[in-house]
N, C-alpha and C positions, 0 to 999 in steps of 0.2 A: 502493500500500501504505499501509493509518495503522499506524504505529506507535507500541506501547501499552509504557509500562514497568512492569514490576511491581517495587517493591520490597521492602527488607525485613520490613516492617511489614506485605505483602503489596495496600500501594495500589496501582491501578492509575493511571499519569501517562499521558493524550496527549499524544504531543508535537505534534500538528498544533494543538488547539484549547488545548494547555499549561494544560493545568488536570487534576484528577483528576480519575476515573469511575469510576462504580462496575459490578457483576455487571451491572445491566439495563441500563443504557447503551453497555455495550460487545454488550451482543447485540442492543441496538437497531441499533448499526452494520455488526452483522452481516446483520441480516435485513433494511436499507437496501442490501444488494448490495457495501459496503464488506469488501474482503480486509482482514483486522487481521495484525498481528504483534506477539505478546507478548512480548518479551526480559527474562528475570532482568536486572534491574541492576545486581545484586552480581557474580553468576557470570558475565554476558555469555552466556546461552545463551539458544536459544527453548524458551518454554513455551504456546505457540502451543496446542498439541494438549491438553496438561494443564490450560491454565484454560479450554478451550471446552470442554471433560468437566465441568470442576466448575460450570459456568454452567448448564449443560442440568442437573446432577444437584439443584443449589439450585432448578432452575426447578420438576421434579418434585418436591420434597418441598412446595413450594407448591402444586401444582398436577398431579394426575396424572395424565397428558395419555398416554392408550393408545397414541395415533399415534408418541410421541416414546421409548415404550417397544421397541414393532414392531424401529423405526428402529434402535436400539440393542442390539437382540439380533441386528437380521441383521448389523450393523457385526461384535459380536464374532465371529458366526460367521464371517463372513467374512474376520479377520484369520490371517495364518500363525498355524497349531498352531505352529509354531518359532520366535515370537517371543518375545522374554525374557520379556516382562509374562505370558505364560500356561504357563510350565514352572513344575512342581511345583516347591518349596522344597530 
């Protein structure tokens, strides 16, 4: 498991490579088959899901990928409707 730390300034630090990486490099790790875990350095909590979602969102802003939109739509539909993030305010 590749450990990535996210700092308060939103920089990502690859503990294995001992250097900062950008969102594109993080996505490249995932594409190569690496399992990653992104931890908030300050709060000591797992941010993997939200950081990967942010990476996808950035990619879609640069290049609208119909396949990614279809997959994201399917994921949202498969989520538990009782999940906290889907509840009305």
